[in-house]
All heavy atoms as an XYZ file, in Angstrom:
805
protein
N     -89.534    -18.744     26.905
C     -89.914    -18.750     25.542
C     -88.761    -19.357     24.753
O     -87.579    -18.861     24.905
C     -90.313    -17.362     25.046
C     -90.894    -17.315     23.715
S     -91.187    -15.617     23.175
C     -92.861    -15.440     23.678
N     -88.966    -20.347     23.918
C     -87.883    -20.940     23.150
C     -87.678    -20.150     21.932
O     -88.457    -19.225     21.550
C     -88.190    -22.413     22.761
O     -89.246    -22.351     21.826
N     -86.574    -20.461     21.176
C     -86.291    -19.688     19.955
C     -87.359    -19.881     18.884
O     -87.680    -19.035     18.089
C     -84.962    -20.170     19.297
C     -83.813    -19.678     20.173
O     -83.981    -18.704     20.865
O     -82.693    -20.258     20.055
N     -88.092    -21.060     18.899
C     -89.145    -21.353     18.005
C     -90.370    -20.451     18.279
O     -91.284    -20.269     17.409
C     -89.598    -22.823     18.031
C     -88.487    -23.739     17.599
O     -87.610    -23.286     16.828
N     -88.559    -24.977     17.917
N     -90.517    -20.000     19.509
C     -91.707    -19.192     19.889
C     -91.511    -17.730     19.516
O     -92.450    -16.854     19.612
C     -92.031    -19.268     21.351
C     -92.465    -20.711     21.713
O     -93.029    -21.356     20.836
O     -92.325    -21.072     22.840
N     -90.279    -17.284     19.200
C     -89.956    -15.976     18.867
C     -90.497    -15.578     17.486
O     -90.360    -16.283     16.545
C     -88.389    -15.673     18.842
C     -87.704    -15.936     20.189
C     -88.043    -14.799     21.171
O     -88.398    -13.681     20.705
N     -87.929    -15.098     22.379
N     -91.287    -14.469     17.398
C     -91.832    -14.102     16.082
C     -90.714    -13.705     15.177
O     -89.659    -13.018     15.627
C     -92.748    -12.901     16.378
C     -92.606    -12.574     17.751
C     -91.738    -13.571     18.468
N     -90.821    -14.053     13.920
C     -89.872    -13.628     12.940
C     -90.014    -12.103     12.681
O     -91.067    -11.535     12.914
C     -90.044    -14.394     11.611
C     -89.886    -15.972     11.809
C     -88.488    -16.318     12.177
O     -87.531    -15.790     11.776
N     -88.354    -17.237     13.140
N     -88.975    -11.491     12.109
C     -89.123    -10.065     11.778
C     -90.270     -9.844     10.908
O     -90.500    -10.548      9.893
C     -87.757     -9.558     11.103
N     -91.093     -8.861     11.192
C     -92.267     -8.410     10.411
C     -93.483     -9.316     10.682
O     -94.502     -9.008     10.119
N     -93.373    -10.248     11.606
C     -94.541    -11.055     12.028
C     -95.109    -10.610     13.346
O     -94.438     -9.998     14.229
C     -94.206    -12.529     12.119
C     -93.835    -13.226     10.798
C     -93.591    -14.704     10.999
O     -93.266    -15.146     12.115
N     -93.706    -15.434      9.935
N     -96.433    -10.833     13.478
C     -97.120    -10.433     14.676
C     -97.599    -11.723     15.403
O     -98.142    -12.651     14.747
C     -98.274     -9.518     14.415
C     -97.881     -8.258     13.711
C     -99.154     -9.213     15.670
C     -99.002     -7.404     13.203
N     -97.422    -11.765     16.699
C     -97.808    -12.935     17.535
C     -99.284    -12.619     17.936
O     -99.443    -11.706     18.774
C     -96.865    -13.224     18.700
C     -97.255    -14.380     19.454
O     -98.166    -15.151     19.053
N     -96.617    -14.618     20.545
N    -100.218    -13.312     17.378
C    -101.612    -13.130     17.729
C    -102.107    -14.174     18.633
O    -102.005    -15.379     18.237
C    -102.485    -12.973     16.480
C    -102.067    -11.779     15.636
C    -103.968    -12.882     16.772
C    -102.664    -11.647     14.342
N    -102.717    -13.953     19.756
C    -103.338    -14.986     20.646
C    -104.767    -14.946     20.569
O    -105.418    -13.904     20.324
C    -102.823    -14.640     22.036
C    -101.337    -14.754     22.300
C    -100.952    -14.546     23.672
O    -101.781    -14.376     24.612
O     -99.721    -14.525     24.002
N    -105.385    -16.098     20.824
C    -106.838    -16.279     20.724
C    -107.255    -17.014     22.056
O    -106.915    -18.167     22.144
C    -107.291    -17.192     19.504
C    -108.706    -17.434     19.352
C    -109.495    -16.138     19.108
C    -108.843    -18.430     18.209
N    -107.910    -16.300     22.972
C    -108.311    -16.893     24.211
C    -109.569    -17.761     24.009
O    -110.271    -17.759     22.944
C    -108.455    -15.848     25.304
C    -109.639    -14.967     25.087
O    -110.676    -15.416     24.590
O    -109.577    -13.806     25.517
N    -109.873    -18.632     24.949
C    -110.921    -19.632     24.863
C    -112.286    -18.969     24.585
O    -113.047    -19.440     23.759
C    -110.972    -20.508     26.121
C    -110.063    -21.683     26.091
C    -110.253    -22.541     27.322
O    -111.423    -22.872     27.625
O    -109.307    -22.907     27.947
N    -112.579    -17.913     25.344
C    -113.862    -17.295     25.228
C    -114.093    -16.751     23.835
O    -115.131    -16.987     23.147
C    -114.065    -16.172     26.253
C    -115.341    -15.478     26.236
C    -116.376    -16.317     26.892
C    -117.754    -15.607     26.954
N    -118.874    -16.406     26.929
N    -113.075    -16.010     23.269
C    -113.186    -15.497     21.882
C    -113.230    -16.600     20.881
O    -113.976    -16.522     19.893
C    -112.124    -14.476     21.648
C    -112.108    -14.024     20.213
C    -112.164    -13.319     22.597
N    -112.502    -17.656     21.086
C    -112.411    -18.812     20.194
C    -113.819    -19.484     20.016
O    -114.040    -20.147     18.975
C    -111.380    -19.791     20.585
N    -114.640    -19.457     21.068
C    -115.977    -20.016     20.888
C    -116.811    -19.361     19.880
O    -117.662    -19.997     19.203
C    -116.713    -19.886     22.247
C    -116.172    -20.773     23.344
C    -116.883    -20.495     24.712
O    -117.918    -19.830     24.750
O    -116.342    -20.939     25.633
N    -116.544    -18.099     19.595
C    -117.279    -17.347     18.519
C    -118.659    -16.921     19.015
O    -119.188    -17.423     20.103
N    -119.345    -16.138     18.197
C    -120.689    -15.631     18.466
C    -121.509    -15.907     17.234
O    -121.074    -15.392     16.125
C    -120.730    -14.189     18.900
C    -119.942    -13.984     20.255
C    -122.136    -13.636     19.012
C    -119.702    -12.573     20.572
N    -122.672    -16.530     17.320
C    -123.505    -16.804     16.163
C    -124.222    -15.527     15.769
O    -124.694    -14.755     16.585
C    -124.510    -17.927     16.444
C    -125.521    -18.116     15.347
C    -125.050    -18.833     14.216
C    -126.752    -17.531     15.326
C    -125.916    -18.988     13.104
C    -127.601    -17.776     14.219
C    -127.227    -18.503     13.129
O    -128.093    -18.683     12.081
N    -124.287    -15.275     14.440
C    -124.981    -14.122     13.938
C    -125.650    -14.458     12.641
O    -124.989    -15.131     11.783
C    -124.058    -12.935     13.705
O    -124.720    -11.892     13.022
N    -126.824    -14.101     12.383
C    -127.544    -14.319     11.151
C    -128.046    -12.956     10.554
O    -128.818    -12.903      9.590
C    -128.621    -15.325     11.263
C    -129.651    -15.045     12.229
O    -129.620    -13.935     12.920
N    -130.611    -15.876     12.574
N    -127.517    -11.846     11.104
C    -127.902    -10.503     10.613
C    -126.751     -9.627     10.887
O    -126.229     -9.604     12.058
C    -129.175     -9.946     11.298
C    -129.556     -8.589     10.874
C    -129.946     -8.440      9.431
C    -130.677     -8.155     11.845
N    -126.313     -8.874      9.898
C    -125.283     -7.842     10.143
C    -125.877     -6.439      9.754
O    -126.487     -6.402      8.705
C    -124.011     -8.182      9.325
N    -125.677     -5.465     10.537
C    -126.179     -4.177     10.293
C    -124.921     -3.305     10.119
O    -124.053     -3.264     11.039
C    -127.112     -3.645     11.434
C    -128.319     -4.584     11.495
C    -127.536     -2.144     11.120
C    -129.126     -4.229     12.822
N    -124.843     -2.570      8.990
C    -123.584     -1.860      8.701
C    -123.930     -0.324      8.560
O    -124.830      0.005      7.792
C    -122.930     -2.351      7.481
C    -122.659     -3.883      7.551
C    -121.664     -1.575      7.142
C    -122.188     -4.520      6.304
N    -123.232      0.477      9.342
C    -123.395      1.919      9.246
C    -121.955      2.533      9.044
O    -120.982      1.867      9.363
C    -124.003      2.476     10.538
C    -125.440      2.078     10.642
O    -126.304      2.496      9.901
N    -125.775      1.206     11.655
N    -121.901      3.681      8.577
C    -120.692      4.362      8.427
C    -120.719      5.835      8.570
O    -121.770      6.488      8.495
C    -120.029      4.015      7.082
C    -120.865      4.595      5.947
N    -120.662      5.797      5.440
C    -121.789      4.014      5.189
C    -121.554      6.030      4.391
N    -122.252      4.894      4.256
N    -119.625      6.426      8.924
C    -119.420      7.853      8.984
C    -118.213      8.150      8.063
O    -117.621      7.262      7.520
C    -119.067      8.319     10.413
O    -117.872      7.879     10.830
N    -117.806      9.430      8.038
C    -116.545      9.675      7.165
C    -115.368      9.012      7.720
O    -114.380      8.777      6.982
C    -116.502     11.185      7.212
C    -117.870     11.716      7.617
C    -118.461     10.662      8.417
N    -115.261      8.673      9.018
C    -114.078      8.114      9.626
C    -114.096      6.647     10.018
O    -113.106      6.094     10.348
C    -113.680      9.011     10.800
O    -114.685      8.898     11.751
N    -115.284      5.952      9.978
C    -115.371      4.628     10.462
C    -116.586      3.951      9.895
O    -117.552      4.531      9.506
C    -115.383      4.623     11.993
C    -116.646      5.240     12.631
C    -116.502      5.549     14.127
O    -115.391      5.498     14.598
O    -117.544      5.766     14.743
N    -116.432      2.579      9.868
C    -117.500      1.698      9.541
C    -117.814      0.894     10.866
O    -116.926      0.481     11.544
C    -117.163      0.635      8.519
C    -117.253      1.171      7.133
C    -116.289      2.138      6.609
C    -118.234      0.850      6.259
C    -116.376      2.649      5.360
C    -118.346      1.321      5.006
C    -117.406      2.286      4.512
N    -119.193      0.788     11.163
C    -119.648      0.078     12.310
C    -120.437     -1.178     11.884
O    -121.434     -0.993     11.188
C    -120.511      0.983     13.223
C    -120.928      0.226     14.406
C    -119.680      2.245     13.657
N    -119.965     -2.330     12.257
C    -120.674     -3.566     11.936
C    -121.282     -4.084     13.237
O    -120.536     -4.424     14.120
C    -119.694     -4.618     11.374
C    -119.130     -4.350      9.950
C    -118.308     -3.125      9.844
C    -118.479     -5.556      9.412
N    -122.576     -4.214     13.281
C    -123.269     -4.803     14.387
C    -123.745     -6.126     13.910
O    -124.476     -6.312     12.894
C    -124.522     -3.945     14.825
C    -124.077     -2.633     15.539
O    -122.974     -2.630     16.205
O    -124.818     -1.647     15.475
N    -123.516     -7.167     14.746
C    -123.888     -8.561     14.536
C    -124.958     -8.936     15.468
O    -124.829     -8.758     16.747
C    -122.643     -9.462     14.579
C    -121.627     -9.235     13.542
C    -120.499     -8.353     13.813
C    -121.686     -9.713     12.273
C    -119.563     -8.067     12.806
C    -120.822     -9.460     11.292
C    -119.763     -8.615     11.574
N    -126.059     -9.455     14.908
C    -127.259     -9.819     15.648
C    -127.638    -11.278     15.405
O    -127.432    -11.720     14.245
C    -128.366     -8.868     15.237
C    -129.691     -9.132     16.056
C    -128.030     -7.425     15.340
N    -128.209    -11.921     16.305
C    -128.813    -13.284     16.160
C    -130.290    -13.126     16.249
O    -130.824    -12.838     17.356
C    -128.269    -14.279     17.229
N    -131.034    -13.243     15.193
C    -132.473    -13.153     15.211
C    -132.987    -14.594     15.256
O    -132.580    -15.421     14.473
C    -133.007    -12.466     13.906
C    -132.349    -11.081     13.792
C    -134.483    -12.530     13.837
C    -133.284     -9.942     13.861
N    -133.917    -14.860     16.236
C    -134.543    -16.117     16.310
C    -135.996    -16.108     15.854
O    -136.661    -15.138     16.160
C    -134.419    -16.641     17.768
C    -132.990    -16.876     18.274
S    -132.163    -18.062     17.197
C    -130.532    -17.378     17.235
N    -136.368    -17.177     15.183
C    -137.845    -17.217     14.701
C    -138.757    -17.134     15.893
O    -138.565    -17.691     16.919
C    -137.952    -18.600     14.069
C    -136.532    -19.063     13.790
C    -135.602    -18.323     14.780
N    -139.843    -16.306     15.696
C    -140.881    -16.200     16.733
C    -140.540    -15.293     17.926
O    -141.282    -15.139     18.788
N    -139.280    -14.732     17.830
C    -138.879    -13.872     18.983
C    -138.768    -12.447     18.431
O    -137.997    -12.155     17.503
C    -137.438    -14.268     19.537
C    -136.993    -13.330     20.663
C    -137.463    -15.672     19.943
N    -139.628    -11.512     18.945
C    -139.756    -10.183     18.296
C    -138.665     -9.233     18.673
O    -138.625     -8.181     18.089
C    -141.059     -9.716     18.870
C    -141.253    -10.412     20.147
C    -140.619    -11.783     19.954
N    -137.764     -9.631     19.556
C    -136.708     -8.698     20.038
C    -135.358     -9.454     20.022
O    -135.210    -10.597     20.408
C    -137.066     -8.206     21.429
C    -136.153     -7.178     21.966
C    -136.656     -6.668     23.301
C    -135.703     -5.533     23.807
N    -136.132     -5.079     25.102
N    -134.344     -8.678     19.573
C    -133.007     -9.231     19.589
C    -132.005     -8.178     20.028
O    -132.342     -6.920     19.933
C    -132.616     -9.683     18.154
O    -133.366    -10.840     17.786
N    -130.892     -8.606     20.457
C    -129.805     -7.588     20.888
C    -128.555     -7.795     19.988
O    -128.345     -8.888     19.448
C    -129.389     -7.934     22.288
C    -130.394     -7.509     23.293
C    -129.856     -7.804     24.762
C    -130.879     -7.372     25.836
N    -130.317     -7.495     27.192
N    -127.877     -6.719     19.878
C    -126.573     -6.713     19.152
C    -125.656     -7.662     20.026
O    -125.491     -7.476     21.183
C    -125.966     -5.415     19.018
C    -124.523     -5.421     18.465
C    -126.827     -4.566     18.097
N    -125.080     -8.688     19.492
C    -124.209     -9.631     20.118
C    -122.692     -9.206     20.048
O    -121.940     -9.519     20.909
C    -124.311    -11.035     19.525
C    -125.683    -11.611     19.584
C    -126.039    -11.875     21.026
C    -127.403    -12.610     21.149
N    -127.740    -12.824     22.501
N    -122.418     -8.424     18.987
C    -121.020     -8.033     18.826
C    -120.937     -6.758     17.935
O    -121.748     -6.702     17.000
C    -120.210     -9.114     18.203
O    -118.789     -8.750     18.137
N    -120.065     -5.855     18.177
C    -119.920     -4.674     17.372
C    -118.422     -4.560     16.987
O    -117.558     -4.622     17.915
C    -120.362     -3.463     18.122
C    -120.026     -2.091     17.379
C    -120.602     -0.924     18.066
N    -121.982     -0.763     17.620
C    -122.754      0.235     17.889
N    -122.327      1.244     18.736
N    -124.020      0.297     17.438
N    -118.146     -4.380     15.745
C    -116.806     -4.180     15.258
C    -116.727     -2.840     14.571
O    -117.617     -2.518     13.743
C    -116.424     -5.252     14.250
C    -116.662     -6.724     14.849
C    -115.006     -5.019     13.738
C    -115.729     -7.039     15.980
N    -115.813     -2.088     14.961
C    -115.621     -0.682     14.375
C    -114.282     -0.676     13.582
O    -113.201     -1.082     14.112
C    -115.511      0.403     15.494
C    -116.845      0.329     16.278
C    -115.346      1.763     14.864
C    -116.829      1.196     17.569
N    -114.354     -0.326     12.301
C    -113.271     -0.317     11.432
C    -113.017      1.025     10.717
O    -113.968      1.773     10.558
C    -113.464     -1.384     10.220
C    -113.863     -2.805     10.621
C    -114.479     -3.485      9.425
C    -112.688     -3.550     11.089
N    -111.718      1.279     10.446
C    -111.498      2.424      9.596
C    -111.993      2.140      8.172
O    -112.074      0.897      7.829
C    -109.927      2.757      9.529
O    -109.320      1.672      8.917
C    -109.387      2.979     10.889
N    -112.217      3.118      7.352
C    -112.628      2.786      5.975
C    -111.525      1.901      5.183
O    -112.010      1.036      4.450
C    -112.621      4.178      5.297
C    -113.037      5.103      6.432
C    -112.283      4.586      7.603
N    -110.266      2.188      5.526
C    -109.323      1.304      4.797
C    -109.358     -0.165      5.227
O    -109.324     -1.056      4.408
C    -107.903      1.893      5.148
C    -107.623      3.257      4.507
C    -108.216      4.403      5.381
O    -108.688      4.163      6.451
N    -108.127      5.556      4.793
N    -109.550     -0.420      6.518
C    -109.716     -1.796      6.975
C    -111.074     -2.388      6.521
O    -111.067     -3.627      6.223
C    -109.720     -1.766      8.513
C    -108.298     -1.755      9.099
N    -107.731     -0.619      9.576
C    -107.329     -2.696      9.146
C    -106.496     -0.823      9.952
N    -106.178     -2.110      9.709
N    -112.125     -1.589      6.362
C    -113.361     -2.100      5.854
C    -113.229     -2.615      4.432
O    -113.723     -3.699      4.051
C    -114.448     -1.026      5.929
N    -112.476     -1.849      3.653
C    -112.233     -2.221      2.292
C    -111.313     -3.471      2.214
O    -111.524     -4.399      1.391
C    -111.534     -1.087      1.491
C    -111.552     -1.313      0.018
C    -111.320     -0.028     -0.776
C    -111.458     -0.254     -2.241
N    -111.320      1.019     -2.954
N    -110.365     -3.553      3.055
C    -109.432     -4.784      3.090
C    -110.330     -5.928      3.468
O    -110.137     -7.177      3.034
C    -108.356     -4.620      4.031
C    -107.230     -3.773      3.491
C    -106.037     -3.747      4.380
N    -105.313     -2.471      4.245
C    -105.190     -1.584      5.188
N    -105.621     -1.798      6.410
N    -104.562     -0.432      4.952
N    -111.269     -5.775      4.506
C    -112.181     -6.864      4.898
C    -113.011     -7.373      3.754
O    -113.210     -8.533      3.511
C    -112.979     -6.463      6.078
C    -114.080     -7.463      6.574
C    -113.446     -8.749      7.104
C    -114.966     -6.830      7.568
N    -113.588     -6.370      2.954
C    -114.414     -6.751      1.805
C    -113.591     -7.593      0.826
O    -114.048     -8.626      0.344
C    -114.891     -5.464      1.123
C    -115.652     -5.604     -0.192
C    -116.985     -6.424      0.020
C    -115.857     -4.301     -0.869
N    -112.346     -7.215      0.524
C    -111.541     -7.871     -0.411
C    -111.184     -9.266      0.125
O    -111.303    -10.336     -0.536
C    -110.218     -7.170     -0.633
C    -109.284     -7.819     -1.647
C    -108.107     -6.965     -1.873
C    -107.155     -7.690     -2.783
N    -105.821     -7.067     -2.966
N    -110.806     -9.345      1.399
C    -110.424    -10.694      1.976
C    -111.633    -11.666      2.020
O    -111.527    -12.820      1.765
C    -109.906    -10.457      3.422
N    -112.774    -11.073      2.404
C    -114.027    -11.910      2.413
C    -114.327    -12.424      1.030
O    -114.683    -13.545      0.836
C    -115.188    -11.102      3.034
C    -116.442    -11.853      3.298
C    -116.196    -13.015      4.278
C    -117.513    -10.916      3.938
N    -114.269    -11.509      0.072
C    -114.455    -11.885     -1.323
C    -113.560    -13.024     -1.794
O    -113.966    -14.025     -2.465
N    -112.250    -12.926     -1.489
C    -111.227    -13.974     -1.829
C    -111.587    -15.271     -1.158
O    -111.504    -16.332     -1.750
C    -109.896    -13.522     -1.465
C    -109.336    -12.357     -2.397
C    -108.083    -11.697     -1.865
O    -107.553    -12.187     -0.822
O    -107.565    -10.863     -2.575
N    -112.005    -15.245      0.120
C    -112.285    -16.440      0.806
C    -113.631    -17.100      0.350
O    -113.699    -18.336      0.287
C    -112.462    -16.163      2.357
C    -111.059    -16.191      3.021
O    -110.576    -17.214      3.420
N    -110.414    -15.065      3.052
N    -114.621    -16.338     -0.027
C    -115.836    -16.898     -0.603
C    -115.504    -17.530     -1.965
O    -115.933    -18.620     -2.240
C    -116.913    -15.775     -0.754
C    -117.410    -15.412      0.657
C    -117.993    -16.244     -1.677
C    -118.379    -14.220      0.618
N    -114.632    -16.909     -2.723
C    -114.235    -17.489     -4.045
C    -113.562    -18.903     -3.778
O    -113.920    -19.824     -4.501
C    -113.253    -16.575     -4.789
C    -112.753    -17.158     -6.030
N    -113.525    -17.246     -7.161
C    -111.527    -17.676     -6.361
C    -112.830    -17.884     -8.100
N    -111.641    -18.134     -7.678
N    -112.652    -18.934     -2.826
C    -111.883    -20.189     -2.515
C    -112.910    -21.309     -2.074
O    -112.845    -22.382     -2.360
C    -110.749    -19.973     -1.630
C    -109.625    -19.302     -2.208
C    -108.292    -19.421     -1.429
N    -108.435    -18.822     -0.060
C    -108.058    -17.656      0.341
N    -107.507    -16.816     -0.572
N    -108.161    -17.260      1.572
N    -113.833    -20.822     -1.165
C    -114.841    -21.759     -0.639
C    -115.731    -22.308     -1.796
O    -115.932    -23.592     -1.842
C    -115.751    -21.046      0.380
C    -116.849    -21.867      0.893
C    -116.674    -22.586      2.090
C    -118.081    -22.020      0.241
C    -117.693    -23.416      2.659
C    -119.130    -22.896      0.743
C    -118.901    -23.502      1.933
N    -116.149    -21.460     -2.682
C    -116.987    -21.950     -3.788
C    -116.195    -22.849     -4.754
O    -116.784    -23.745     -5.396
C    -117.599    -20.740     -4.524
C    -118.674    -20.073     -3.706
C    -119.426    -19.003     -4.400
O    -118.732    -18.285     -5.248
O    -120.586    -18.723     -4.111
N    -114.909    -22.644     -4.925
C    -114.150    -23.474     -5.755
C    -114.030    -24.850     -5.185
O    -114.011    -25.842     -5.853
C    -112.649    -22.893     -5.914
C    -112.479    -21.636     -6.674
C    -112.749    -21.824     -8.146
O    -113.830    -22.080     -8.578
N    -111.671    -21.622     -8.924
N    -113.965    -24.964     -3.832
C    -113.835    -26.248     -3.176
C    -115.159    -26.914     -2.887
O    -115.268    -28.132     -2.998
C    -113.144    -26.074     -1.812
N    -116.204    -26.166     -2.654
C    -117.506    -26.645     -2.198
C    -118.700    -26.385     -3.189
O    -119.788    -26.903     -2.830
C    -117.811    -26.295     -0.816
C    -116.763    -26.501      0.160
N    -116.507    -27.810      0.661
C    -115.869    -25.688      0.719
C    -115.466    -27.770      1.505
N    -115.063    -26.455      1.543
N    -118.540    -25.655     -4.205
C    -119.626    -25.291     -5.102
C    -120.155    -23.911     -4.671
O    -119.913    -23.412     -3.637
N    -121.039    -23.417     -5.555
C    -121.656    -22.038     -5.403
C    -122.513    -21.986     -4.145
O    -123.283    -22.890     -3.844
C    -122.446    -21.715     -6.649
C    -123.120    -20.359     -6.563
C    -123.974    -20.065     -7.745
O    -124.036    -20.824     -8.700
O    -124.479    -18.989     -7.796
N    -122.333    -20.917     -3.510
C    -123.229    -20.629     -2.344
C    -124.499    -19.952     -2.931
O    -124.424    -19.005     -3.502
C    -122.584    -19.626     -1.325
C    -121.270    -20.180     -0.790
C    -123.534    -19.242     -0.174
C    -120.385    -19.194     -0.048
N    -125.641    -20.671     -2.631
C    -126.894    -20.185     -3.216
C    -127.413    -19.054     -2.305
O    -127.444    -19.195     -1.087
C    -127.952    -21.260     -3.146
C    -127.462    -22.425     -3.983
C    -127.511    -22.213     -5.448
C    -127.299    -23.444     -6.296
N    -126.599    -23.287     -7.467
N    -127.763    -17.961     -2.938
C    -128.374    -16.850     -2.202
C    -129.837    -16.936     -2.224
O    -130.566    -16.498     -3.142
C    -127.848    -15.511     -2.880
C    -128.257    -14.328     -1.959
O    -128.551    -14.412     -0.811
O    -128.165    -13.180     -2.493
N    -130.390    -17.611     -1.201
C    -131.838    -17.869     -1.116
C    -132.555    -16.574     -0.677
O    -132.047    -15.723     -0.158
C    -132.191    -19.004     -0.110
O    -131.758    -18.667      1.134
N    -133.866    -16.548     -1.001
C    -134.716    -15.447     -0.642
C    -134.888    -15.426      0.919
O    -135.198    -16.534      1.467
C    -136.118    -15.561     -1.333
C    -136.108    -15.173     -2.725
C    -135.821    -13.712     -3.018
O    -136.394    -12.886     -2.199
O    -135.068    -13.382     -3.870
N    -134.631    -14.370      1.492
C    -134.795    -14.233      2.928
C    -136.002    -13.380      3.221
O    -136.373    -12.464      2.501
C    -133.600    -13.483      3.548
C    -132.214    -14.211      3.439
C    -132.241    -15.439      4.342
O    -132.711    -15.438      5.487
N    -131.663    -16.524      3.872
N    -136.737    -13.840      4.304
C    -137.928    -13.088      4.574
C    -137.573    -11.662      5.125
O    -136.414    -11.552      5.665
C    -138.630    -13.896      5.754
C    -137.435    -14.752      6.230
C    -136.586    -14.962      5.119
N    -138.392    -10.706      4.837
C    -138.099     -9.388      5.347
C    -138.150     -9.360      6.861
O    -139.017     -9.836      7.484
C    -139.137     -8.369      4.807
C    -138.893     -6.956      5.375
C    -139.102     -8.338      3.262
N    -137.073     -8.849      7.453
C    -136.919     -8.808      8.903
C    -137.231     -7.385      9.328
O    -136.463     -6.451      9.008
C    -135.520     -9.218      9.352
C    -135.314    -10.643      8.924
C    -135.402     -9.015     10.903
C    -133.837    -11.091      9.233
N    -138.329     -7.125     10.057
C    -138.549     -5.765     10.422
C    -137.553     -5.323     11.486
O    -137.307     -6.023     12.391
C    -139.938     -5.817     11.064
C    -140.147     -7.237     11.461
C    -139.285     -8.062     10.484
N    -136.985     -4.103     11.259
C    -135.984     -3.619     12.233
C    -136.608     -2.383     12.935
O    -136.752     -1.290     12.359
C    -134.783     -3.205     11.481
C    -134.061     -4.329     10.725
C    -132.811     -3.745      9.903
C    -133.590     -5.395     11.687
N    -137.040     -2.599     14.171
C    -137.646     -1.558     14.976
C    -136.626     -1.089     15.974
O    -136.455     -1.649     17.041
C    -138.857     -2.067     15.732
C    -139.924     -2.630     14.730
O    -140.067     -1.959     13.668
N    -140.618     -3.692     15.027
N    -135.965      0.015     15.655
C    -134.878      0.473     16.496
C    -135.472      1.534     17.589
O    -134.786      1.819     18.538
C    -133.744      1.138     15.771
C    -132.951      0.077     14.972
C    -133.078      0.019     13.640
C    -132.122     -0.796     15.672
C    -132.313     -0.992     12.882
C    -131.446     -1.765     14.960
C    -131.480     -1.823     13.640
N    -136.554      2.170     17.241
C    -137.052      3.198     18.125
C    -138.225      2.643     18.937
O    -138.765      1.527     18.710
N    -138.721      3.416     19.901
C    -139.897      3.027     20.651
C    -141.138      3.007     19.719
O    -141.210      3.834     18.798
C    -140.024      4.134     21.728
C    -139.200      5.234     21.304
C    -138.152      4.750     20.297
N    -142.004      2.084     19.989
C    -143.232      1.973     19.249
C    -144.343      2.136     20.214
O    -144.263      1.791     21.340
C    -143.297      0.596     18.505
O    -143.247     -0.435     19.443
C    -142.188      0.419     17.477
N    -145.426      2.669     19.646
C    -146.611      2.913     20.506
C    -147.849      2.648     19.812
O    -147.893      2.573     18.639
N    -148.912      2.466     20.485
C    -150.229      2.193     19.932
C    -151.222      3.149     20.660
O    -151.076      3.454     21.787
C    -150.680      0.758     20.160
C    -149.857     -0.224     19.369
C    -150.380     -1.599     19.552
O    -150.840     -1.954     20.671
N    -150.308     -2.429     18.606
N    -152.163      3.636     19.848
C    -153.157      4.557     20.388
C    -154.377      3.760     20.790
O    -154.689      2.774     20.242
C    -153.542      5.604     19.423
């Protein structure tokens, strides 16, 4: 490791492997919380497909969830400054069936 690769004091060296760098597509986020954590489940719902699976789950402390909210808000603001307002279009209601369903 050369001197240029050494992290400076107070910096963290973060690595991103190829698989994680590919990312995971999601068009639905389900957020739940308890007194000690926030759980974000990311799902990809496809048209005409009645069943989907959670593709990724992120668990955060309440403090980290609040920091994420702030960081996301700041990034959306910068994006809109550069590219214009993000339009919030009407989304169709997506039925969420988490339990077993039955018919008589």
